[in-house]
C-alpha positions as CSV (number, residue, x, y, z in Angstrom):
1,M,-7.6,14.5,-6.8
2,N,-5.9,17.8,-6.0
3,L,-2.7,17.0,-4.5
4,N,-2.3,21.3,-2.8
5,E,-4.7,19.9,-0.4
6,L,-2.8,19.1,3.0
7,F,-1.9,16.0,3.6
8,D,-1.6,15.6,7.8
9,V,1.7,13.9,7.1
10,S,5.4,15.4,6.7
11,P,5.9,17.8,3.9
12,A,9.0,15.2,2.6
13,K,6.8,12.6,2.2
14,V,4.2,14.6,0.2
15,E,6.9,16.0,-1.5
16,E,8.3,12.2,-2.6
17,L,4.7,11.2,-3.4
18,K,4.9,14.1,-5.8
19,A,8.0,12.8,-7.4
20,R,7.0,9.1,-7.6
21,L,3.9,10.4,-9.8
22,S,5.9,12.8,-11.9
23,L,8.1,10.2,-12.8
24,L,5.8,7.7,-13.2
25,R,3.8,10.4,-15.4
26,I,0.6,9.8,-13.4
27,D,-1.7,12.5,-14.0
28,P,-3.5,13.2,-10.4
29,S,-6.3,14.5,-12.3
30,L,-7.4,11.3,-14.4
31,I,-7.5,9.7,-10.0
32,E,-10.8,9.5,-8.8
33,E,-11.2,10.6,-5.4
34,R,-14.5,9.3,-3.4
35,F,-15.1,9.1,0.7
36,V,-17.1,6.0,2.1
37,R,-18.3,5.1,5.3
38,G,-15.9,3.2,7.1
39,G,-16.8,0.0,9.5
40,G,-14.5,-2.5,12.0
41,P,-13.0,-1.8,15.1
42,G,-12.6,1.9,15.7
43,G,-15.4,2.6,17.6
44,Q,-18.4,4.5,16.4
45,K,-16.4,7.1,14.9
46,M,-15.4,5.0,12.5
47,N,-18.8,3.6,11.6
48,K,-20.4,7.3,11.2
49,T,-18.2,9.3,9.5
50,S,-16.9,9.3,5.5
51,N,-13.1,8.7,6.7
52,A,-12.3,5.8,4.4
53,V,-11.0,6.7,1.2
54,Q,-11.4,4.7,-2.2
55,L,-9.1,5.8,-5.3
56,Y,-10.0,4.2,-8.6
57,Y,-7.3,5.2,-11.5
58,P,-9.2,4.1,-15.0
59,P,-6.3,4.2,-17.3
60,L,-4.8,0.5,-15.6
61,D,-8.3,-0.2,-13.9
62,L,-6.9,0.1,-10.7
63,R,-8.9,0.8,-7.1
64,V,-7.5,0.5,-3.9
65,R,-9.4,1.5,-1.0
66,C,-7.7,2.6,2.4
67,Q,-9.2,2.9,6.2
68,R,-5.9,2.8,8.5
69,D,-6.6,5.6,10.6
70,R,-9.4,7.6,11.7
71,R,-8.4,10.7,9.9
72,R,-9.6,11.6,6.2
73,T,-6.6,13.0,5.5
74,V,-4.1,10.5,6.6
75,N,-6.0,7.9,4.8
76,R,-5.9,9.8,1.2
77,F,-2.5,9.8,1.8
78,L,-1.7,6.0,2.3
79,A,-4.3,5.2,0.0
80,L,-2.7,7.5,-2.9
81,R,0.6,5.8,-1.9
82,E,-0.7,2.0,-2.5
83,L,-2.1,3.5,-5.8
84,V,1.4,4.4,-6.7
85,D,2.7,1.6,-5.4
86,R,0.8,-0.5,-7.5
87,I,0.7,1.4,-10.9
88,E,4.2,1.4,-10.6
89,M,4.0,-2.5,-10.0
90,R,2.0,-2.7,-13.3
91,I,4.2,-0.2,-15.2
92,S,8.2,-1.5,-14.5
93,P,8.2,-4.7,-12.0
94,R,11.7,-4.6,-12.8
95,T,12.5,-1.2,-10.9
96,S,9.2,-1.2,-8.5
97,A,10.6,-0.5,-4.7
98,R,7.5,-2.7,-3.9
99,L,8.6,-5.9,-5.6
100,L,12.5,-5.7,-4.5
101,E,11.3,-5.3,-0.9
102,I,9.0,-8.8,-1.7
103,E,12.0,-10.6,-3.3
104,K,14.2,-9.7,-0.5
105,L,11.7,-10.5,2.2
106,R,11.5,-13.8,0.5
107,R,15.4,-14.6,0.0
108,R,15.5,-14.0,3.7
109,K,12.7,-16.4,4.2
110,Q,14.3,-18.5,2.4
111,R,18.3,-18.1,3.8
112,R,16.6,-19.1,7.4
113,S,15.0,-22.2,6.2
114,R,17.7,-23.5,4.7
115,R,19.6,-22.5,8.1
116,T,17.2,-24.6,10.3
117,R,17.3,-27.4,7.7
118,E,21.5,-27.6,8.3
119,K,20.9,-26.9,11.8
120,Y,18.4,-29.3,12.8
121,G,17.8,-31.6,9.6
122,P,14.7,-31.9,7.3
123,A,11.5,-31.6,8.9
124,S,10.1,-34.8,9.8
125,P,6.1,-35.4,10.4
126,V,4.6,-34.8,12.8
127,P,2.5,-38.0,13.5
128,L,-1.2,-38.2,14.6
129,S,-2.5,-39.8,17.9
């Protein structure tokens, strides 16, 4: 995969992604990239063109498919970012930003449910008619 090609996102985001790749010691040449036909909502353009991106990273046997945008370049960037997130979760789960974000959400949900229980009491079963 060539990282010097242009992505349709801000240069700062591309530089951040390149920095994460080098920090995790990921060789971009090992990432296999394929463009496949899209599908689902989005109209005829999505279904006819090969704008969906599939990335495969053989050392960890990870596959990522992205089709969030109509533009191929944006999908390339989003797929690569998702792949880097998954590699980071696999290599260093304690420092993974994505795992920290998930943990933060889990704690927030626990706090909300605790506050709800304190305010309204335990949930009572709903009677079936």
